[in-house]
C-alpha positions as CSV (number, residue, x, y, z in Angstrom):
1,M,19.8,58.1,103.9
2,A,18.2,55.1,102.3
3,I,14.7,56.6,102.9
4,F,15.7,59.9,101.3
5,A,17.3,58.1,98.4
6,Q,13.9,56.7,97.4
7,T,13.0,60.0,95.8
8,S,13.9,61.0,92.2
9,C,17.0,62.9,93.2
10,G,18.6,59.9,95.0
11,V,17.5,57.1,92.7
12,H,21.0,56.5,91.5
13,I,22.2,55.4,95.0
14,T,19.1,54.0,96.6
15,H,20.2,50.4,96.0
16,A,23.6,50.9,97.5
17,L,22.3,52.7,100.6
18,T,19.5,50.3,101.2
19,S,21.7,47.2,100.7
20,E,24.4,48.6,103.0
21,A,21.9,49.3,105.7
22,A,20.6,45.7,105.4
23,R,24.1,44.3,105.6
24,M,24.8,46.3,108.8
25,V,21.7,45.0,110.6
26,Q,22.3,41.4,109.3
27,L,25.8,41.3,110.6
28,S,24.9,42.9,113.9
29,A,23.0,41.3,116.7
30,M,20.0,43.4,115.9
31,S,18.5,40.8,113.5
32,R,18.7,38.1,116.2
33,G,16.8,40.1,118.7
34,I,19.9,40.5,121.0
35,S,20.0,44.0,122.4
36,D,20.1,46.0,125.6
37,A,16.8,45.9,127.3
38,A,16.7,49.6,127.7
39,S,17.0,50.2,124.0
40,A,15.3,47.0,122.7
41,A,12.3,48.8,121.2
42,A,14.4,51.3,119.3
43,Y,16.6,48.5,117.9
44,Q,13.6,46.4,116.9
45,R,11.9,49.4,115.2
46,T,15.0,50.3,113.3
47,F,15.5,46.7,112.1
48,W,12.0,46.3,110.8
49,V,12.0,49.7,109.0
50,I,15.2,48.5,107.2
51,Y,13.6,45.1,106.5
52,I,10.6,46.8,104.9
53,L,12.7,49.1,102.8
54,E,15.0,46.3,101.6
55,K,12.4,43.6,100.9
56,T,10.0,45.9,99.1
57,L,12.8,47.3,96.9
58,S,14.1,43.8,96.2
59,F,10.7,42.6,95.1
60,A,9.9,45.7,93.0
61,C,13.2,45.7,91.1
62,G,13.8,41.9,90.9
63,R,17.0,41.9,92.8
64,P,18.1,39.3,95.4
65,S,17.6,40.3,99.0
66,V,20.5,40.9,101.3
67,L,18.6,39.8,104.4
68,R,18.1,36.1,105.1
69,D,14.7,35.4,106.7
70,A,16.1,32.3,108.4
71,D,18.4,34.4,110.5
72,I,15.8,36.8,111.8
73,G,14.6,36.5,115.4
74,T,13.6,40.1,116.2
75,P,9.9,40.5,117.1
76,V,7.9,43.3,115.6
77,P,7.6,46.0,118.3
78,H,4.7,48.1,119.2
79,A,5.3,51.5,117.8
80,P,2.6,54.0,119.0
81,E,3.5,56.5,116.4
82,A,2.7,53.9,113.7
83,V,-0.7,52.9,115.1
84,F,-3.8,54.7,113.8
85,G,-6.9,53.5,115.6
86,T,-7.0,49.7,115.1
87,F,-4.5,49.8,112.3
88,D,-0.8,49.0,113.0
89,W,1.1,50.3,110.0
90,L,4.5,48.8,111.0
91,K,3.1,45.3,111.6
92,A,1.0,45.3,108.4
93,M,4.0,46.4,106.3
94,S,6.3,43.8,108.0
95,R,3.9,41.1,107.1
96,F,3.7,42.3,103.5
97,S,7.5,42.5,103.3
98,R,7.8,39.0,104.5
99,F,5.2,37.9,101.9
100,S,7.2,39.7,99.2
101,S,10.3,37.9,100.3
102,K,8.7,34.5,100.1
103,V,7.2,35.3,96.6
104,Y,10.5,36.4,95.2
105,G,12.4,33.3,96.5
106,S,9.7,30.9,95.3
107,L,8.8,32.4,92.0
108,F,11.3,34.9,90.7
109,S,14.6,33.5,91.9
110,I,16.9,31.4,89.7
111,S,16.0,28.2,91.6
112,A,12.4,28.8,90.6
113,T,13.3,27.9,87.0
114,L,13.9,24.3,88.1
115,R,10.4,23.8,89.2
116,S,7.7,22.3,87.0
117,P,5.0,24.6,85.6
118,E,2.3,22.7,87.7
119,T,4.3,23.4,90.8
120,L,4.5,27.1,89.9
121,Y,0.8,27.2,89.1
122,A,-0.1,25.9,92.5
123,A,2.4,28.2,94.2
124,V,1.0,31.3,92.5
125,E,-2.6,30.3,93.5
126,A,-1.5,29.8,97.1
127,Y,0.2,33.2,97.2
128,M,-2.8,34.9,95.8
129,D,-4.8,33.4,98.6
130,E,-2.2,34.6,101.1
131,L,-2.2,38.1,99.6
132,E,-6.0,38.2,99.9
133,A,-5.7,37.1,103.6
134,W,-3.2,39.9,104.2
135,R,-5.6,42.4,102.5
136,M,-8.5,41.2,104.7
137,S,-6.3,41.6,107.8
138,V,-6.1,45.4,107.2
139,P,-8.9,47.4,108.8
140,E,-11.6,48.3,106.4
141,D,-10.8,52.1,106.4
142,F,-7.3,51.4,105.0
143,R,-8.0,48.1,103.2
144,P,-7.0,48.0,99.5
145,G,-10.1,47.9,97.4
146,S,-12.2,49.9,99.8
147,K,-13.4,53.4,99.2
148,F,-10.6,55.9,98.7
149,P,-9.6,58.1,100.3
150,P,-10.7,56.6,103.7
151,A,-13.4,58.5,105.5
152,T,-11.3,58.6,108.6
153,A,-8.3,60.0,106.8
154,T,-8.6,63.6,108.1
155,E,-4.9,64.2,107.8
156,T,-2.6,64.1,104.7
157,T,-0.4,61.5,106.4
158,L,-3.2,59.0,106.7
159,T,-4.2,59.5,103.0
160,T,-0.6,59.0,101.9
161,M,-0.3,55.9,104.0
162,A,-3.5,54.4,102.6
163,L,-2.3,55.3,99.1
164,R,1.0,53.4,99.5
165,L,-0.8,50.5,101.0
166,N,-3.1,50.3,98.0
167,L,-0.1,50.6,95.6
168,Y,1.8,47.8,97.4
169,Y,-1.2,45.5,97.1
170,Y,-2.0,46.1,93.5
171,S,1.6,45.9,92.5
172,A,1.7,42.4,94.1
173,V,-1.4,41.5,92.2
174,V,0.2,42.7,88.9
175,A,3.4,40.7,89.6
176,L,1.5,37.4,90.5
177,S,-1.0,37.7,87.6
178,R,1.7,38.5,85.0
179,F,3.8,35.6,86.2
180,Y,0.8,33.2,86.0
181,L,-0.1,34.4,82.5
182,N,3.5,33.8,81.3
183,L,3.5,30.2,82.3
184,P,2.6,27.5,79.7
185,Q,-1.2,27.6,79.5
186,R,-2.3,24.0,79.6
187,N,-5.7,23.1,81.1
188,H,-5.6,26.5,83.0
189,Q,-7.6,28.7,80.6
190,H,-10.3,29.5,83.1
191,K,-7.8,30.6,85.8
192,S,-5.8,32.5,83.1
193,T,-8.9,34.5,82.2
194,E,-9.4,35.3,85.9
195,C,-5.7,36.5,86.1
196,E,-6.1,38.6,83.1
197,S,-9.2,40.3,84.6
198,A,-7.4,40.8,87.9
199,L,-4.4,42.3,86.1
200,L,-6.6,44.7,84.2
201,A,-8.6,45.7,87.3
202,A,-5.3,46.3,89.3
203,A,-3.9,48.5,86.5
204,S,-7.2,50.4,86.3
205,R,-7.2,51.0,90.1
206,I,-3.6,52.2,90.0
207,V,-4.5,54.8,87.3
208,E,-7.4,56.0,89.4
209,L,-5.1,56.4,92.4
210,T,-2.8,58.8,90.5
211,N,-5.2,61.6,91.3
212,F,-4.1,61.3,94.9
213,I,-0.3,61.1,94.3
214,D,1.5,64.1,95.7
215,L,3.9,65.3,93.0
216,A,6.5,66.5,95.3
217,S,10.3,66.0,95.8
218,Y,9.7,63.7,98.8
219,T,7.4,61.2,97.0
220,P,9.2,57.9,96.3
221,I,9.9,57.3,92.6
222,W,8.1,54.0,92.6
223,V,4.9,55.8,93.8
224,M,5.3,58.7,91.4
225,F,6.5,56.9,88.3
226,S,7.0,53.1,88.4
227,A,3.5,52.0,89.4
228,P,1.6,54.3,87.0
229,L,4.1,53.4,84.2
230,S,3.4,49.6,84.7
231,A,-0.3,50.3,84.7
232,S,-0.2,52.2,81.5
233,F,1.7,49.4,79.7
234,I,-0.8,46.9,80.9
235,L,-3.7,48.9,79.6
236,F,-2.0,49.6,76.3
237,D,-1.1,45.9,75.8
238,F,-4.7,44.9,76.6
239,I,-6.2,47.4,74.2
240,V,-4.1,46.5,71.2
241,H,-4.7,42.7,71.8
242,H,-8.4,43.1,72.5
243,P,-9.6,46.1,70.3
244,A,-13.1,44.7,70.2
245,H,-13.4,44.2,74.0
246,P,-16.6,45.8,75.5
247,D,-14.4,47.8,77.9
248,T,-12.1,49.3,75.2
249,T,-13.7,52.7,75.5
250,R,-13.2,52.7,79.2
251,N,-9.7,51.5,79.0
252,L,-8.9,54.2,76.4
253,S,-10.2,56.8,78.9
254,L,-8.0,55.4,81.6
255,L,-5.0,55.4,79.3
256,S,-5.7,59.1,78.5
257,T,-5.9,59.8,82.2
258,V,-2.5,58.3,83.0
259,G,-1.1,60.1,79.9
260,A,-2.3,63.4,81.3
261,Y,-0.7,62.5,84.7
262,F,2.6,61.9,82.9
263,C,2.4,65.3,81.2
264,H,1.7,66.9,84.6
265,L,4.6,65.1,86.2
266,D,6.9,66.2,83.3
267,Y,5.8,69.8,83.8
268,I,6.0,69.8,87.6
269,S,9.6,68.2,87.5
270,G,10.7,70.9,85.0
271,G,11.6,68.3,82.5
272,T,13.9,66.3,84.8
273,I,11.6,63.4,84.5
274,P,11.0,63.5,80.7
275,I,8.0,61.2,80.3
276,S,5.5,63.4,78.5
277,L,6.0,61.3,75.4
278,L,4.2,58.4,77.1
279,S,1.0,60.4,76.7
280,D,1.1,59.5,73.0
281,M,0.3,55.9,74.0
282,A,-3.4,56.8,74.3
283,S,-3.5,58.3,70.8
284,I,-1.6,55.4,69.4
285,A,-4.1,53.0,71.0
286,R,-7.1,55.0,69.7
287,D,-5.7,55.1,66.2
288,Y,-5.2,51.3,66.3
289,V,-8.7,50.7,67.5
290,R,-10.2,53.0,64.9
291,D,-8.2,51.4,62.1
292,N,-9.2,48.0,63.4
293,E,-12.9,49.0,63.2
294,N,-12.5,50.6,59.8
295,D,-10.8,47.5,58.4
296,G,-13.5,45.3,59.7
297,S,-10.9,43.1,61.4
298,P,-12.4,41.1,64.2
299,G,-9.3,41.3,66.4
300,R,-9.2,39.4,69.6
301,T,-12.6,39.7,71.2
302,A,-13.5,38.9,74.8
303,E,-16.4,36.6,74.2
304,N,-14.7,33.9,76.2
305,N,-13.2,36.3,78.7
306,S,-14.9,37.6,81.8
307,S,-15.2,41.4,81.6
308,A,-13.1,43.3,84.1
309,G,-16.1,45.5,84.6
310,G,-15.6,48.3,87.1
311,I,-12.9,48.5,89.6
312,P,-13.7,45.8,92.2
313,E,-14.1,47.0,95.8
314,Q,-14.2,43.4,96.9
315,A,-11.5,40.7,96.9
316,L,-9.9,39.8,93.6
317,S,-10.2,36.2,94.7
318,N,-12.2,34.5,97.4
319,S,-10.7,32.3,100.0
320,E,-12.2,30.3,102.8
321,N,-9.6,31.7,105.1
322,S,-9.9,35.3,103.8
323,D,-11.3,36.5,107.1
324,E,-8.4,35.2,109.1
325,P,-5.6,37.8,109.6
326,L,-2.3,36.9,108.2
327,T,0.2,36.0,110.9
328,M,3.9,36.4,110.7
329,A,5.7,33.3,109.5
330,G,8.6,32.0,111.6
331,A,12.1,32.2,110.5
332,A,11.5,29.6,107.8
333,P,13.9,29.8,104.8
334,L,11.2,28.6,102.4
335,D,7.5,29.1,102.0
336,D,5.2,26.7,103.7
337,I,3.7,25.5,100.4
338,L,7.1,24.4,99.2
339,A,8.1,22.9,102.6
340,G,5.1,20.7,103.1
341,G,3.1,23.1,105.3
342,P,-0.6,23.9,105.1
343,G,-2.0,24.1,101.6
344,S,0.8,22.0,100.1
345,A,-1.1,18.8,99.8
346,N,-1.9,19.4,96.2
347,L,1.5,20.6,95.1
348,P,3.3,18.3,92.7
349,N,6.7,17.2,93.8
350,A,9.4,19.0,91.8
351,A,12.3,17.3,93.5
352,G,12.8,15.0,90.6
353,D,13.2,17.8,88.1
354,T,16.6,18.0,86.5
355,A,18.3,20.5,84.3
356,E,17.8,18.3,81.3
357,T,14.0,18.3,81.7
358,V,13.6,22.0,82.4
359,D,12.1,24.3,79.8
360,W,14.7,27.0,80.0
361,S,12.5,29.3,78.0
362,L,10.8,30.1,81.3
363,M,14.0,31.9,82.4
364,D,13.2,34.9,80.3
365,R,9.6,35.0,81.4
366,I,10.4,34.6,85.1
367,S,13.4,36.9,85.4
368,G,12.3,39.4,82.8
369,D,11.2,42.2,85.2
370,I,12.4,45.6,84.5
371,D,14.3,47.6,87.1
372,L,12.5,50.9,86.4
373,L,15.0,52.7,88.6
374,D,17.7,51.9,86.0
375,L,15.8,54.0,83.5
376,F,17.0,57.0,85.4
377,A,20.4,55.5,86.5
378,G,21.6,55.0,82.9
379,G,21.0,51.3,82.8
380,N,20.6,49.2,79.7
381,N,17.1,48.0,80.4
382,A,15.3,50.2,78.0
383,D,15.1,47.4,75.5
384,S,13.4,45.3,78.1
385,L,10.2,47.3,77.7
386,Q,9.4,44.7,75.0
387,Y,8.7,42.4,78.0
388,Y,5.6,44.4,78.8
389,L,4.4,44.7,75.3
390,P,4.8,41.5,73.3
391,Q,4.9,42.1,69.6
392,A,4.9,45.8,70.4
393,E,7.0,46.8,67.3
394,A,4.6,45.2,64.9
395,L,1.5,46.7,66.7
396,L,2.9,50.2,66.9
397,G,4.1,50.1,63.4
398,E,0.7,49.0,62.1
399,A,-1.0,51.6,64.2
400,R,1.0,54.7,63.2
401,N,3.5,53.5,60.6
402,E,6.3,54.9,62.6
403,G,8.5,51.8,62.8
404,P,9.7,50.1,66.0
405,L,9.0,50.8,69.6
406,D,12.1,53.1,69.7
407,A,10.2,55.6,67.8
408,V,7.6,56.1,70.5
């Protein structure tokens, strides 16, 4: 039921069903690896499917996870139906879900607001390296950033699987990059420029992948809507803040591409997903760039920023350990970099931070993610779109003289 509820028709109950399934396996002996030997493989496979569903949903929507990693002792089984050549889909997604769980607990939880900015800087960089190691552990045919669709993907199932793997990866890049850019920028300008380029490259790649999204009732809403929507906001935000950037023409084309995708989705859904108005973002951005050129306003140029160039087919960051496959961490409640494990030597100690010394303005930046599912479930998060577009009201009002963002 939780799997079927990931589609647009069940989005209102997907959280309830997924959380209930996670509670059931957490309370049972299934999470501890205790099961009848005859049915052990089935129990293990069921547990890790639920784990993947719950952890990825928690990370995407910014909600606390029900499953506690410290209480998990079930090994990842060998599932022949999930193995394609040398690629084990179940194991790869289990590792990514474990990674998502650690990132949420270390960066996006309430306790993360008590850590110093320097600690968070180091944590984000370590997680970027770990994400890159996970990417490199995926066989080249299915590896995010490689040629798409894979040459070996002779079946629709393989193409769909590779598409979701790419979207998972680039969504994680977007989350980490945005988090880094929202931290106080002190003595980190070079790394901030790299994160900005990585963010733009990830958004561009997501837009390119929309050509392969199957607009059908069985496609998860985060694939069909959430990921392209985030990418369009990123491109729009970059264009209006960098109207004189060398890649502005290319970015405008990408924004028009995703706008056409939204119109197509609106048409295919028969208006049940009314998002065709988002296609106006491209014309708004074009008008703003044209007005900026006519006024002779210099805008924010990218002279000191590295160009995002084309969509990278190589790693977004290079790590000495990038060729080493990412192994499953043990049942540790915290990430290694926060517990003194490998890579934690350069992390500042945040144990001495107190509530009086914390910059609580970070709270809005860290916990400001939008639960895009609530846009369909009648939530009150529509105003939170401002998080994606800082100063959006002024920018859109200047571009089209139509007032605040609500007019879009």
